[in-house]
C-alpha positions as a Markdown table, in Angstrom:
| # | Residue | x | y | z |
|---|---|---|---|---|
| 1 | Met | 22.7 | 71.3 | 108.7 |
| 2 | Ala | 25.2 | 71.7 | 105.8 |
| 3 | Ile | 28.6 | 70.2 | 106.0 |
| 4 | Asp | 31.4 | 72.7 | 105.4 |
| 5 | Asp | 33.7 | 71.3 | 102.7 |
| 6 | Asn | 36.5 | 73.6 | 103.9 |
| 7 | Ser | 36.7 | 72.1 | 107.3 |
| 8 | Pro | 39.9 | 70.1 | 108.0 |
| 9 | Ser | 39.6 | 66.4 | 108.0 |
| 10 | Phe | 42.0 | 64.7 | 110.4 |
| 11 | Val | 42.5 | 61.0 | 110.1 |
| 12 | His | 44.9 | 60.5 | 113.0 |
| 13 | Arg | 44.5 | 61.3 | 116.6 |
| 14 | Asn | 46.2 | 64.4 | 118.0 |
| 15 | Leu | 49.6 | 62.9 | 118.9 |
| 16 | Pro | 51.1 | 66.0 | 120.5 |
| 17 | Arg | 48.1 | 66.4 | 122.7 |
| 18 | Leu | 48.1 | 62.7 | 123.7 |
| 19 | Leu | 51.8 | 62.9 | 124.6 |
| 20 | Leu | 51.1 | 66.0 | 126.7 |
| 21 | Glu | 48.2 | 64.3 | 128.4 |
| 22 | Ala | 50.3 | 61.2 | 129.2 |
| 23 | Arg | 53.0 | 63.4 | 130.6 |
| 24 | Glu | 50.5 | 65.2 | 132.8 |
| 25 | Ala | 49.0 | 62.0 | 134.0 |
| 26 | Val | 52.4 | 60.7 | 135.0 |
| 27 | Met | 53.4 | 64.0 | 136.6 |
| 28 | Gln | 50.3 | 64.0 | 138.8 |
| 29 | His | 52.0 | 61.2 | 140.8 |
| 30 | Thr | 55.4 | 63.0 | 140.8 |
| 31 | Arg | 54.5 | 66.6 | 141.3 |
| 32 | Pro | 53.3 | 66.4 | 145.0 |
| 33 | Ser | 56.7 | 65.0 | 146.0 |
| 34 | Leu | 58.5 | 67.7 | 144.1 |
| 35 | Arg | 56.4 | 70.4 | 145.7 |
| 36 | Glu | 56.9 | 68.9 | 149.1 |
| 37 | His | 60.6 | 69.5 | 148.6 |
| 38 | Gly | 60.1 | 73.0 | 147.1 |
| 39 | Leu | 61.0 | 71.9 | 143.5 |
| 40 | Ser | 59.4 | 72.9 | 140.2 |
| 41 | Asp | 59.2 | 70.4 | 137.3 |
| 42 | Gln | 62.1 | 72.2 | 135.6 |
| 43 | Gln | 64.3 | 72.1 | 138.7 |
| 44 | Trp | 63.6 | 68.4 | 139.1 |
| 45 | Arg | 64.6 | 67.8 | 135.4 |
| 46 | Val | 67.9 | 69.6 | 136.1 |
| 47 | Leu | 68.5 | 67.7 | 139.3 |
| 48 | Arg | 67.7 | 64.4 | 137.5 |
| 49 | Val | 70.2 | 65.2 | 134.7 |
| 50 | Leu | 72.9 | 66.2 | 137.3 |
| 51 | Gly | 72.1 | 63.0 | 139.3 |
| 52 | Glu | 72.6 | 60.9 | 136.2 |
| 53 | His | 76.0 | 62.5 | 135.6 |
| 54 | Ala | 77.0 | 62.8 | 139.3 |
| 55 | Arg | 80.1 | 60.6 | 138.7 |
| 56 | Asp | 81.5 | 63.0 | 136.2 |
| 57 | Pro | 84.1 | 65.0 | 138.1 |
| 58 | Ala | 84.1 | 67.7 | 135.5 |
| 59 | Gly | 80.4 | 68.5 | 136.0 |
| 60 | Val | 77.9 | 69.0 | 133.2 |
| 61 | Glu | 78.2 | 71.9 | 130.7 |
| 62 | Thr | 75.1 | 74.1 | 130.8 |
| 63 | Gly | 74.3 | 73.4 | 127.1 |
| 64 | Arg | 74.1 | 69.7 | 127.9 |
| 65 | Val | 71.9 | 70.3 | 130.9 |
| 66 | Ala | 69.6 | 72.4 | 128.8 |
| 67 | Arg | 69.3 | 69.7 | 126.1 |
| 68 | Glu | 68.8 | 66.8 | 128.5 |
| 69 | Ala | 66.4 | 68.7 | 130.8 |
| 70 | Leu | 64.5 | 70.1 | 127.8 |
| 71 | Leu | 64.9 | 73.7 | 128.8 |
| 72 | Leu | 65.7 | 76.7 | 126.7 |
| 73 | Gly | 68.8 | 78.7 | 127.6 |
| 74 | Pro | 67.0 | 81.7 | 129.2 |
| 75 | Ser | 64.8 | 79.5 | 131.3 |
| 76 | Leu | 67.7 | 77.4 | 132.4 |
| 77 | Thr | 69.5 | 80.5 | 133.6 |
| 78 | Gly | 66.7 | 81.4 | 135.9 |
| 79 | Val | 66.2 | 77.8 | 137.1 |
| 80 | Leu | 70.0 | 77.5 | 137.9 |
| 81 | Thr | 70.0 | 80.8 | 139.7 |
| 82 | Arg | 67.2 | 79.7 | 142.1 |
| 83 | Met | 68.8 | 76.2 | 142.5 |
| 84 | Glu | 72.2 | 77.8 | 143.4 |
| 85 | Arg | 70.5 | 80.1 | 145.8 |
| 86 | Asp | 68.8 | 77.1 | 147.5 |
| 87 | Gly | 72.1 | 75.2 | 147.8 |
| 88 | Leu | 71.2 | 72.4 | 145.3 |
| 89 | Ile | 73.8 | 73.1 | 142.6 |
| 90 | Thr | 77.1 | 74.9 | 142.0 |
| 91 | Arg | 78.1 | 76.7 | 138.9 |
| 92 | Asn | 81.7 | 77.2 | 137.8 |
| 93 | Arg | 83.6 | 78.3 | 134.7 |
| 94 | Cys | 84.9 | 75.4 | 132.6 |
| 95 | Pro | 88.6 | 75.1 | 133.2 |
| 96 | Gln | 89.3 | 74.2 | 129.5 |
| 97 | Asp | 87.0 | 77.0 | 128.1 |
| 98 | Ala | 86.2 | 80.0 | 130.4 |
| 99 | Arg | 83.3 | 80.9 | 128.1 |
| 100 | Arg | 81.4 | 77.8 | 129.2 |
| 101 | Thr | 79.8 | 77.0 | 132.6 |
| 102 | Val | 79.7 | 73.7 | 134.2 |
| 103 | Val | 77.1 | 72.6 | 136.8 |
| 104 | Arg | 77.2 | 70.1 | 139.6 |
| 105 | Ala | 74.7 | 69.0 | 142.1 |
| 106 | Thr | 75.7 | 69.7 | 145.7 |
| 107 | Pro | 75.6 | 67.0 | 148.4 |
| 108 | Ala | 72.2 | 68.4 | 149.4 |
| 109 | Gly | 71.0 | 68.3 | 145.7 |
| 110 | Leu | 72.2 | 64.7 | 145.3 |
| 111 | Lys | 70.5 | 63.7 | 148.6 |
| 112 | Leu | 67.3 | 65.1 | 147.2 |
| 113 | Val | 67.8 | 63.2 | 144.0 |
| 114 | Arg | 68.3 | 59.9 | 145.9 |
| 115 | Lys | 65.2 | 60.6 | 148.1 |
| 116 | Leu | 62.9 | 61.5 | 145.2 |
| 117 | Ser | 64.2 | 58.7 | 143.0 |
| 118 | Leu | 62.7 | 56.2 | 145.5 |
| 119 | Thr | 59.2 | 57.8 | 145.1 |
| 120 | Ile | 59.5 | 58.0 | 141.3 |
| 121 | Glu | 60.9 | 54.5 | 140.9 |
| 122 | Ser | 58.1 | 53.1 | 143.0 |
| 123 | His | 55.6 | 54.8 | 140.6 |
| 124 | Tyr | 57.4 | 53.3 | 137.6 |
| 125 | Gln | 57.2 | 49.9 | 139.3 |
| 126 | Trp | 53.5 | 50.3 | 139.8 |
| 127 | Met | 53.1 | 51.3 | 136.1 |
| 128 | Glu | 55.1 | 48.2 | 135.1 |
| 129 | Ala | 52.8 | 46.0 | 137.2 |
| 130 | Gln | 49.7 | 47.6 | 135.6 |
| 131 | Leu | 50.9 | 47.5 | 132.0 |
| 132 | Gly | 53.3 | 44.6 | 132.2 |
| 133 | Lys | 57.0 | 44.6 | 131.7 |
| 134 | Gln | 56.8 | 43.9 | 128.0 |
| 135 | Arg | 54.2 | 46.7 | 127.2 |
| 136 | Leu | 56.1 | 49.3 | 129.3 |
| 137 | Ala | 59.3 | 48.3 | 127.4 |
| 138 | Gln | 57.3 | 48.6 | 124.1 |
| 139 | Leu | 56.2 | 52.1 | 125.2 |
| 140 | Tyr | 59.8 | 53.2 | 125.8 |
| 141 | Asp | 60.9 | 51.7 | 122.5 |
| 142 | Leu | 58.1 | 53.4 | 120.6 |
| 143 | Leu | 58.8 | 56.8 | 122.2 |
| 144 | Asp | 62.5 | 56.4 | 121.4 |
| 145 | Asp | 61.5 | 55.6 | 117.8 |
| 146 | Val | 59.2 | 58.7 | 117.5 |
| 147 | Ile | 62.0 | 60.9 | 119.0 |
| 148 | Ala | 64.5 | 59.5 | 116.5 |
| 149 | Leu | 62.1 | 59.8 | 113.6 |
| 150 | Glu | 61.2 | 63.4 | 114.3 |
| 151 | Ala | 64.7 | 64.6 | 115.2 |
| 152 | Pro | 66.5 | 66.7 | 112.6 |
| 153 | Gly | 68.4 | 64.2 | 110.5 |
| 154 | Gly | 66.4 | 61.5 | 112.1 |
| 155 | Val | 66.1 | 57.9 | 110.9 |
| 156 | Glu | 63.9 | 57.0 | 108.0 |
| 157 | Ala | 60.6 | 55.2 | 108.9 |
| 158 | Asp | 61.8 | 52.1 | 107.0 |
| 159 | Asp | 64.9 | 51.9 | 109.4 |
| 160 | Ile | 62.7 | 51.5 | 112.5 |
| 161 | Glu | 62.3 | 48.0 | 113.7 |
| 162 | Glu | 58.9 | 46.7 | 114.5 |
C-alpha cells in the first residue's frame, strides 16, 4: 500500500477534541442533576454566573453574562427568556443606561444554585481525591495558561510560569 505524501502529518494530539472530551466527561456527572431540576447546560452556566455575582445589587449586565457563561448573544436571549418564564431570573433595564439590560437570579434561582452547588462541589472533591490536590491545581493553572495564551492580545509563551 502506497503512502500518500499529501496526507497531513500531525505531531500533536487534537487538543480541542481532548478539551471537549474532558468537558463531556465532567458534565456526565453534572447533567443528571441539572435535568432533574429542568435545566439545560446553558441555563446552569447562566445561573452559576448570577450566583457568583449574587451580592452585586446592580445585577449583571447581559454582555457580561454572555461572556462568563460562554454564550452568544442570540442564544443568551432565548435562554434568559425561558429562565424568566420559569421564575429563575429577572431582567431589567440598567438605570444608568437604558440601552443595557441587567439580570439577577430570583430567590428561587439562587436556591437552585445553592442546591446544585452541593452536588457539583462534591464531584470536584471526588476529582481532587482521585487526582490529588496538587495535580488538580496544576490542571486549573494549565487551563488558565492556555486560555490566556490563546486570548486575543494574550500573553507570550515565554511569560507563562512553569
